[in-house]
C-alpha positions as CSV (number, residue, x, y, z in Angstrom):
1,M,-66.0,5.4,53.0
2,R,-64.7,6.4,49.8
3,L,-61.4,5.6,47.7
4,H,-60.7,8.2,46.0
5,S,-57.6,8.3,43.5
6,S,-55.8,11.8,43.0
7,C,-57.2,14.1,40.2
8,L,-54.8,17.3,39.9
9,T,-57.1,18.6,36.8
10,G,-60.1,17.8,38.9
11,D,-60.0,17.9,42.9
12,V,-57.3,21.0,42.8
13,F,-58.0,22.6,39.3
14,G,-61.8,22.0,39.3
15,S,-61.4,20.6,35.7
16,S,-65.1,19.8,34.4
17,R,-63.4,17.3,31.7
18,C,-63.6,14.6,34.5
19,D,-65.9,13.9,37.4
20,C,-63.1,13.6,40.4
21,G,-63.7,16.8,42.0
22,D,-67.0,16.7,41.9
23,Q,-67.3,13.0,43.2
24,L,-64.9,14.2,46.2
25,R,-67.0,17.1,47.0
26,L,-70.2,14.7,47.0
27,A,-68.4,12.4,49.3
28,L,-67.4,14.8,52.0
29,T,-71.0,16.2,51.8
30,R,-72.2,12.8,52.3
31,L,-70.0,11.8,54.9
32,N,-71.0,14.9,57.0
33,E,-74.5,14.0,56.5
34,E,-73.7,10.6,58.0
35,G,-71.9,12.0,60.7
36,G,-68.5,10.8,59.5
37,G,-66.3,8.1,57.5
38,V,-63.3,7.7,55.9
39,I,-61.9,8.9,52.9
40,L,-58.6,7.2,51.5
41,Y,-56.7,9.8,48.8
42,L,-54.7,7.2,47.1
43,E,-52.1,8.7,45.0
44,Q,-52.7,6.8,41.7
45,E,-53.3,9.9,39.6
46,G,-54.8,9.3,36.0
47,R,-56.3,6.0,36.8
48,G,-52.5,4.7,38.0
49,L,-50.5,6.3,34.9
50,G,-49.3,9.3,36.6
51,L,-50.1,13.0,35.3
52,A,-47.5,13.0,32.3
53,N,-49.3,10.0,30.9
54,K,-52.5,11.4,31.9
55,M,-51.6,14.4,29.6
56,R,-50.8,12.4,27.2
57,A,-54.1,10.5,27.3
58,Y,-55.7,13.9,27.1
59,A,-53.9,14.9,24.2
60,L,-55.0,11.5,22.3
61,Q,-58.6,12.3,23.5
62,D,-58.5,15.7,22.0
63,E,-58.0,13.7,18.6
64,G,-60.8,11.7,19.2
65,L,-60.0,8.5,21.0
66,D,-62.1,8.1,24.3
67,T,-60.3,7.4,27.7
68,V,-60.2,3.5,27.4
69,D,-58.7,3.9,24.1
70,A,-56.4,6.5,25.1
71,N,-54.8,4.7,28.2
72,T,-54.2,1.4,25.8
73,T,-52.9,3.3,22.9
74,L,-50.1,4.8,25.8
75,G,-49.6,0.9,26.5
76,F,-51.3,0.6,29.6
77,D,-54.5,-1.0,30.4
78,D,-57.9,0.9,30.6
79,D,-57.2,1.0,34.5
80,E,-53.8,0.7,36.3
81,R,-54.8,1.2,39.8
82,D,-54.1,-1.0,42.9
83,Y,-56.7,-1.1,45.8
84,G,-54.3,-3.7,47.7
85,I,-52.9,-0.5,49.4
86,A,-56.4,0.9,50.5
87,A,-57.2,-2.8,52.3
88,Q,-53.8,-2.3,53.7
89,M,-54.6,0.8,55.4
90,L,-58.7,0.0,56.1
91,Q,-56.9,-3.2,58.1
92,M,-54.5,-1.0,60.1
93,L,-57.5,1.0,61.1
94,N,-59.3,-1.6,62.1
95,C,-61.9,-1.0,59.2
96,T,-63.0,-4.8,57.9
97,R,-66.4,-3.9,56.7
98,V,-67.3,-1.1,54.7
99,L,-70.1,1.1,52.7
100,L,-68.5,2.2,49.9
101,L,-68.8,5.5,48.0
102,T,-68.7,4.5,44.2
103,N,-69.7,4.2,40.9
104,N,-66.7,1.7,40.0
105,P,-67.4,-2.0,40.6
106,A,-63.6,-2.6,40.1
107,K,-63.2,-0.8,43.7
108,L,-65.4,-3.2,45.4
109,N,-63.8,-6.3,43.6
110,G,-60.3,-5.0,44.5
111,L,-60.9,-4.4,48.5
112,T,-62.9,-8.0,48.5
113,D,-60.1,-9.4,46.7
114,A,-58.2,-8.1,49.7
115,G,-59.7,-9.2,52.2
116,I,-62.2,-6.4,53.2
117,E,-65.9,-6.7,53.6
118,V,-67.7,-4.8,51.2
119,V,-71.3,-4.4,52.8
120,G,-73.2,-2.2,50.4
121,R,-72.4,0.5,47.9
122,K,-74.0,3.9,47.5
123,P,-73.7,6.1,44.4
124,L,-72.1,9.1,43.4
125,H,-73.7,11.1,40.5
126,A,-71.8,13.8,39.5
127,P,-73.0,16.5,37.1
128,I,-72.6,15.7,33.2
129,N,-71.6,18.6,31.1
130,V,-70.3,19.2,27.8
131,H,-66.7,18.5,28.9
132,N,-66.8,15.4,30.5
133,R,-69.9,13.5,28.2
134,R,-67.4,11.6,25.8
135,Y,-65.6,10.0,29.6
136,M,-68.5,9.5,31.5
137,T,-70.1,7.7,28.2
138,A,-66.9,5.8,28.3
139,K,-66.7,5.2,31.9
140,A,-70.4,3.6,31.7
141,M,-70.0,1.9,28.1
142,R,-66.7,0.6,28.2
143,A,-65.5,0.4,32.1
144,G,-68.3,-0.9,33.8
145,H,-69.2,2.0,35.6
146,K,-72.3,2.2,37.8
147,L,-73.5,5.7,36.8
148,D,-77.1,7.2,36.8
149,L,-78.3,6.1,33.3
150,D,-81.1,8.4,33.0
151,H,-79.1,11.2,33.9
152,L,-76.3,10.1,31.3
153,V,-79.0,9.2,28.0
154,I,-80.1,13.0,28.9
155,A,-77.2,14.4,28.9
156,L,-76.1,12.3,25.8
157,T,-79.2,13.1,23.7
158,E,-78.5,17.2,24.2
159,T,-75.5,17.0,21.8
160,A,-75.5,16.0,17.8
161,D,-72.7,13.6,18.4
162,A,-74.6,11.1,20.4
163,P,-75.6,7.8,18.9
164,A,-79.1,7.2,17.0
165,V,-79.9,4.5,19.2
166,V,-79.4,7.0,22.8
167,R,-81.6,10.3,21.2
168,A,-84.4,7.0,20.1
169,A,-83.8,5.7,23.6
170,A,-84.7,9.5,25.6
171,K,-88.0,9.4,23.6
172,V,-89.0,6.3,25.0
173,P,-91.1,6.3,28.4
């Protein structure tokens, strides 16, 4: 199953600034390959900040802040989402045990805390590009998302603003 928070910019308009639309499409493909499953599409735009605040956070990111600092500068936590409603929806569907398609440990914890047994996790590795590189790095390094580190390191080394330690790590066999 996939818990997916709405992302107008990524899901609908195909923005390459985030990985949301890519993750939704990957989840749909994965569930089709598995013969079915559940996607809960949650109205929690911008990690629960709403669309207007997400646009404000984008403006701060354009000024150099990462996604975590942009959200906290606006007075929010890094992630304001609540997965309790997702747990209630799953319980209504008689789904009390799930295999979750996610990179976000907060989703596992949120469901577990709400009484859903998470029996496993499968990652969704979306493409990293020049537009989402900083966002993906912040998700991995600051928000604890479980990303494919080899993929992330390679993407980071392709930019001159990558930290020297990251460029050096990419050269280690």
